[in-house]
C-alpha positions in Angstrom: 14.9 69.5 -76.9 15.0 72.4 -74.7 14.8 74.7 -77.7 11.8 72.7 -78.9 10.3 73.0 -75.3 10.5 76.8 -75.5 9.2 76.9 -78.9 6.0 75.0 -77.7 5.7 77.1 -74.6 5.8 80.1 -76.9 2.9 78.9 -79.1 1.1 77.7 -75.9 1.0 81.2 -74.8 0.1 82.7 -78.1 -2.7 80.4 -78.4 -4.0 80.8 -75.1 -3.3 77.2 -73.8 -1.1 77.8 -70.8 -3.0 77.8 -67.8 -2.0 79.0 -64.0 1.0 76.7 -63.1 -0.1 73.7 -61.5 0.4 73.6 -57.5 1.7 69.7 -57.7 -1.0 68.1 -55.8 -1.9 65.0 -57.0 -5.3 64.7 -58.9 -7.3 61.7 -59.4 -7.7 60.2 -62.7 -11.1 61.7 -63.1 -10.0 65.1 -62.1 -6.9 64.9 -64.4 -9.3 63.7 -67.3 -11.8 66.6 -66.7 -9.2 69.2 -66.5 -7.9 68.1 -70.1 -11.5 68.3 -71.4 -11.5 71.7 -70.4 -8.3 72.3 -72.2 -6.4 73.1 -68.9 -3.4 71.5 -67.2 -3.6 68.7 -65.0 -0.9 67.7 -62.4 0.4 65.4 -65.4 -0.4 64.0 -68.8 -3.6 62.0 -68.6 -2.9 58.8 -70.3 -5.0 55.8 -71.1 -6.4 53.9 -73.9 -9.5 53.6 -76.1 -11.5 50.3 -75.8 -9.6 47.5 -74.0 -10.6 45.0 -76.6 -11.8 41.4 -74.9 -9.5 39.6 -77.3 -6.4 41.2 -75.8 -7.6 40.6 -72.4 -8.2 37.0 -73.3 -5.2 36.1 -75.2 -2.5 38.3 -72.8 -4.2 38.7 -69.8 -6.1 35.7 -68.9 -9.3 37.2 -69.2 -8.8 40.0 -66.7 -11.4 42.7 -66.8 -10.7 46.0 -68.3 -10.4 47.7 -64.9 -7.9 45.0 -63.8 -6.0 46.2 -67.1 -5.9 50.0 -66.3 -4.7 49.2 -62.5 -2.2 46.7 -63.8 -0.3 49.2 -65.8 -1.1 52.2 -64.0 -3.2 54.1 -66.7 -5.9 56.5 -65.7 -9.2 54.2 -66.2 -11.9 54.6 -68.3 -15.2 52.9 -67.6 -17.6 52.3 -70.5 -21.3 51.9 -69.8 -24.3 51.9 -72.0 -28.1 51.3 -70.6 -31.2 51.9 -72.7 -34.7 52.8 -71.4 -37.8 52.8 -73.6 -41.3 54.7 -73.5 -44.3 52.0 -72.5 -46.8 54.4 -73.9 -45.5 53.6 -77.4 -45.7 50.1 -77.1 -42.0 49.6 -76.6 -40.3 46.9 -74.5 -37.1 45.2 -73.8 -36.4 42.3 -76.2 -37.0 39.3 -74.1 -34.4 37.3 -76.0 -31.7 39.8 -75.5 -30.3 39.2 -72.0 -26.7 38.8 -72.5 -25.2 42.0 -73.4 -22.4 42.1 -75.8 -19.0 44.6 -75.9 -20.4 48.0 -75.4 -24.0 47.0 -76.0 -27.2 48.0 -74.0 -30.1 46.0 -73.9 -32.5 46.0 -77.2 -35.5 47.8 -77.4 -38.4 46.3 -79.4 -42.0 46.7 -80.1 -44.6 44.5 -81.6 -43.8 46.1 -85.0 -40.2 46.0 -84.6 -38.8 42.4 -83.5 -35.6 41.0 -83.9 -34.5 37.6 -84.8 -30.8 36.1 -85.0 -29.9 33.2 -86.7 -26.5 31.5 -87.4 -25.5 30.6 -90.7 -23.6 27.6 -91.5 -21.2 26.9 -94.4 -18.7 29.8 -93.9 -15.0 29.9 -92.7 -15.8 32.2 -90.1 -18.9 32.6 -87.6 -21.7 34.0 -89.5 -24.9 35.3 -88.5 -28.1 36.9 -89.9 -29.6 39.9 -88.0 -33.2 40.3 -88.8 -35.9 43.0 -88.1 -39.2 41.9 -88.5 -41.9 44.5 -89.1 -45.7 44.1 -90.2 -44.4 45.1 -94.0 -41.2 43.4 -94.4 -38.3 41.7 -92.7 -34.8 43.5 -93.2 -31.7 41.6 -92.7 -28.1 41.9 -92.1 -25.4 39.4 -92.6 -22.3 39.6 -90.1 -19.1 37.7 -90.0 -16.4 38.0 -87.1 -13.5 36.4 -85.8 -12.0 36.8 -82.3 -11.2 40.5 -82.9 -13.6 42.1 -84.7 -17.0 41.9 -86.7 -17.8 43.3 -90.5 -20.7 43.6 -93.0 -21.2 40.9 -95.5 -24.8 42.0 -96.8 -26.2 45.3 -95.7 -29.6 45.9 -94.1 -30.5 48.4 -96.6 -30.8 46.7 -99.8 -33.5 48.9 -101.7 -33.7 52.7 -101.2 -37.4 52.4 -99.9 -35.9 50.3 -97.3 -35.4 53.3 -95.2 -39.2 54.1 -95.2 -39.5 50.9 -93.1 -37.1 52.2 -90.3 -38.8 55.6 -90.5 -42.2 53.9 -89.8 -41.5 51.2 -87.4 -38.2 51.7 -85.6 -38.2 52.1 -81.7 -36.7 55.0 -80.0 -34.4 54.0 -77.2 -33.7 56.4 -74.4 -31.0 56.6 -71.9 -31.5 54.9 -68.6 -30.0 57.8 -66.5 -30.6 56.0 -62.8 -28.5 53.1 -64.1 -25.7 55.5 -65.5 -25.7 57.4 -62.3 -25.6 54.5 -60.2 -22.3 53.2 -62.0 -20.9 56.7 -62.0 -21.5 57.3 -58.1 -19.8 53.7 -57.6 -16.9 54.5 -59.6 -16.6 57.7 -57.9 -13.2 59.5 -58.9 -11.4 56.3 -60.1 -11.7 57.8 -63.6 -13.7 58.7 -66.5 -17.3 57.5 -67.3 -17.8 57.3 -71.2 -20.4 56.1 -73.7 -21.4 56.6 -77.1 -24.4 57.8 -78.9 -26.8 55.4 -79.7 -26.2 53.0 -82.7 -28.4 51.2 -84.9 -29.1 47.7 -83.5 -26.8 44.9 -84.5 -24.1 46.6 -86.2 -24.5 50.5 -85.8 -22.0 53.2 -84.6 -22.7 56.5 -83.2 -22.4 59.0 -86.1 -25.2 59.5 -88.5 -22.9 58.7 -91.9 -21.2 56.2 -89.9 -24.4 54.5 -88.9 -25.7 54.8 -92.4 -22.4 53.1 -93.8 -23.0 50.4 -91.4 -26.6 49.6 -92.9 -25.9 50.2 -96.5 -22.3 49.6 -97.1 -19.7 52.6 -97.5 -19.0 52.0 -101.1 -22.6 52.0 -101.8 -23.5 55.1 -99.5 -20.6 57.1 -101.4 -21.9 56.2 -104.9 -25.5 57.6 -103.7 -24.0 60.6 -102.3 -23.3 61.3 -106.1 -26.1 59.6 -107.9 -29.2 60.4 -105.5 -28.3 63.1 -102.7 -31.5 63.6 -101.7 -32.2 59.9 -100.7 -28.9 59.9 -98.4 -30.1 63.5 -96.8 -33.2 61.5 -96.1 -31.5 58.6 -94.8 -29.4 60.4 -92.6 -32.3 62.3 -91.0 -34.0 59.6 -90.1 -31.1 58.1 -88.1 -30.3 61.8 -86.7 -33.9 62.2 -85.6 -33.7 58.6 -83.7 -30.2 59.7 -82.2 -32.0 63.1 -80.9 -34.6 61.6 -79.2 -31.7 59.4 -77.3 -29.5 62.4 -76.6 -32.7 64.5 -74.9 -33.1 61.9 -72.6 -29.3 62.1 -71.6 -30.3 65.1 -69.2 -29.2 64.4 -65.7 -26.8 61.3 -66.7 -23.5 61.5 -65.0 -21.4 60.9 -68.3 -18.1 62.7 -68.6 -18.0 62.4 -72.2 -19.9 60.3 -75.1 -18.4 59.4 -78.3 -19.7 60.3 -81.9 -18.3 59.9 -85.3 -16.8 56.9 -86.8 -13.9 56.1 -89.2 -16.1 56.1 -92.2 -16.2 59.8 -91.9 -12.4 60.2 -92.2 -10.6 61.7 -95.3 -8.9 58.3 -96.0 -12.8 57.3 -97.0 -14.3 59.9 -98.0 -13.6 63.8 -99.4 -13.9 67.0 -97.5 -16.6 68.0 -99.6 -18.7 64.6 -98.8 -17.6 65.2 -95.1 -19.2 68.7 -95.2 -22.2 68.1 -97.1 -23.4 64.9 -95.6 -21.5 64.3 -92.3 -20.9 67.6 -90.6 -24.5 69.1 -90.7 -26.0 65.9 -89.2 -23.5 65.4 -86.5 -23.2 69.0 -85.6 -26.9 69.1 -84.6 -26.4 66.2 -82.6 -23.7 67.8 -80.4 -25.4 70.8 -80.1 -28.4 68.8 -78.5 -25.9 67.0 -76.4 -24.7 70.4 -74.9 -28.0 71.3 -74.2 -28.6 68.0 -72.3 -25.7 68.9 -70.3 -23.2 66.3 -72.1 -19.7 66.5 -73.3 -18.8 64.8 -77.0 -15.5 63.7 -78.4 -15.8 63.3 -81.9 -13.9 59.8 -83.5 -12.5 60.1 -86.6 -9.8 56.8 -87.1 -8.3 57.5 -90.2 -7.4 60.8 -92.0 -8.5 64.0 -90.5 -6.0 66.7 -91.3 -7.9 68.2 -94.1 -11.0 68.7 -92.0 -9.5 69.9 -88.9 -11.1 72.8 -88.8 -14.6 71.8 -90.1 -14.6 69.3 -87.1 -13.9 71.8 -84.4 -16.4 74.0 -86.2 -19.2 71.4 -85.0 -18.0 72.3 -81.7 -17.3 68.8 -79.9 -15.7 69.3 -76.6 -12.9 66.6 -77.6 -11.5 65.2 -80.9 -9.6 61.6 -81.3 -7.9 59.7 -82.8 -5.2 61.4 -84.5 -4.1 58.4 -86.3 -0.4 58.7 -87.3 0.4 57.9 -91.1 1.9 54.6 -89.9 -1.2 53.5 -88.7 -3.0 54.5 -92.0 -4.0 57.9 -91.0 -2.6 61.3 -91.5 -2.2 63.0 -88.1 0.7 65.4 -87.4 0.2 66.3 -83.9 2.4 69.3 -84.0 0.5 70.8 -86.9 -3.1 69.7 -85.5 -2.2 71.2 -82.2 -1.3 74.6 -83.7 -4.4 74.5 -86.0 -7.2 73.6 -83.2 -5.5 72.8 -80.2 -6.9 75.8 -78.6 -10.4 74.8 -79.4 -10.8 71.0 -78.2 -9.2 68.6 -76.1 -6.9 66.1 -78.3 -7.1 62.7 -77.6 -5.1 59.9 -79.2 -1.8 60.4 -81.4 0.1 57.1 -80.2 1.1 54.7 -82.6 0.2 51.5 -80.9 1.1 49.3 -84.2 4.7 50.1 -84.1 5.2 51.0 -80.4 3.2 48.2 -78.6 5.1 45.3 -80.5 8.6 44.9 -82.3 10.6 47.8 -80.8 12.5 48.8 -77.2 11.2 50.3 -74.2 13.4 53.2 -74.9 11.8 53.7 -78.3 8.5 53.6 -76.7 9.5 56.2 -74.2 10.9 58.5 -77.0 7.5 58.3 -78.9 5.5 59.4 -75.6 7.7 62.0 -74.9 7.1 63.3 -78.8 3.4 62.9 -78.4 3.9 65.3 -75.2 6.3 67.7 -76.8 4.0 68.3 -79.9 0.7 68.5 -78.5 0.7 68.2 -74.8 2.8 70.5 -73.1 0.0 73.4 -73.0 -2.6 71.1 -71.5 -5.7 69.7 -73.2 -4.0 66.6 -74.3 -5.1 62.9 -73.5 -2.3 60.4 -74.4 -4.0 57.4 -76.0 -3.3 54.6 -78.6 -5.1 55.9 -81.9 -7.9 53.4 -81.4 -7.7 49.7 -80.7 -5.1 47.1 -80.4 -5.1 43.6 -80.5 -1.5 42.7 -79.7 0.9 44.0 -77.5 4.2 43.4 -75.4 3.3 43.9 -71.8 6.3 45.5 -70.9 5.8 48.1 -73.8 2.4 49.0 -72.3 4.4 49.6 -68.9 7.0 51.8 -70.5 4.1 53.5 -72.4 2.3 54.4 -69.0 5.3 54.7 -66.9 7.0 57.4 -69.1 3.7 59.3 -69.7 3.2 59.6 -65.7 6.8 61.3 -66.0 5.3 63.7 -68.5 4.2 66.5 -65.7 3.4 70.4 -66.0 
């Protein structure tokens, strides 16, 4: 272990990752996160999780809040907040029927030409609903199914290629409600990170352009179209990009610490590096550039394979990259190699195998896995330990061991 430590220290010096030694004054969680995001050392390894799933809180913690979860286990907390605004002069307004926000959802922005209707569908083995967008020319609809853990696509919104013209002509352009974000940030203070995501499409979207298109058209359809009709795919992605840019440009002054972009369908366990570089990187890189101009940081989320495109993602100039999903979780991340290749360019977030080390193992095994992650990616700073995306089941004592051992990883 000592030899491994010396080798990592040598690599850290070589790649410029050793900051001046910390003076051991305890940091707040917010200070600790921000040091890592700047590729600097904190007082100790920041340790957190991705979204704390509502089903986990309900099934294991009697419906406790996500903030209760962070406090209970001594993790560095993240407060996810989203709030939209609209432009009255363009005929936009809040959907009067959308008053109860779901998980990570902001209040929907509609217009007289962009109305939303949701209907439950019967006769299915799991909850099923049709989400319809009503425009003067055509009603577009998407059918979604769900269980207690997740929601998935049964019928895509975009059924004909001409449907994207309906989006371009009638869709609204939500903006960030900066004062609401700042109110939350001010109340939260130094407790932890204020995090959000780039605006996603209504009903079933995600932050990245390719990922949003995949949610609306279906990933298999989108991949085939990339080969058969690439110009149409570029047009589709451009429509989504331009809408997201309006949102991003409205972020000036918002007290976010970081916002998420990307998505798992842009990972190399789903698409090839060639598709990534033609259809993903140009559009999301443009959004990252706009976010930086608005004074915001971006974490690029790739929950799947990412090793073949590590440098390509880093070249998009995000401030951080996640989730560094290991092979045992269906990804391909090798933390030590990833750190060697791009660790001097971005903060790395993730790397922990929550499937194998939050259930069915000993506390000692969890602690060894935490130390492995720290040794391979964390010793030079610029690393935030986190499970590689969500978890739905966990043994509470193993989460305690995870958090406790990470707090012992000091610089």
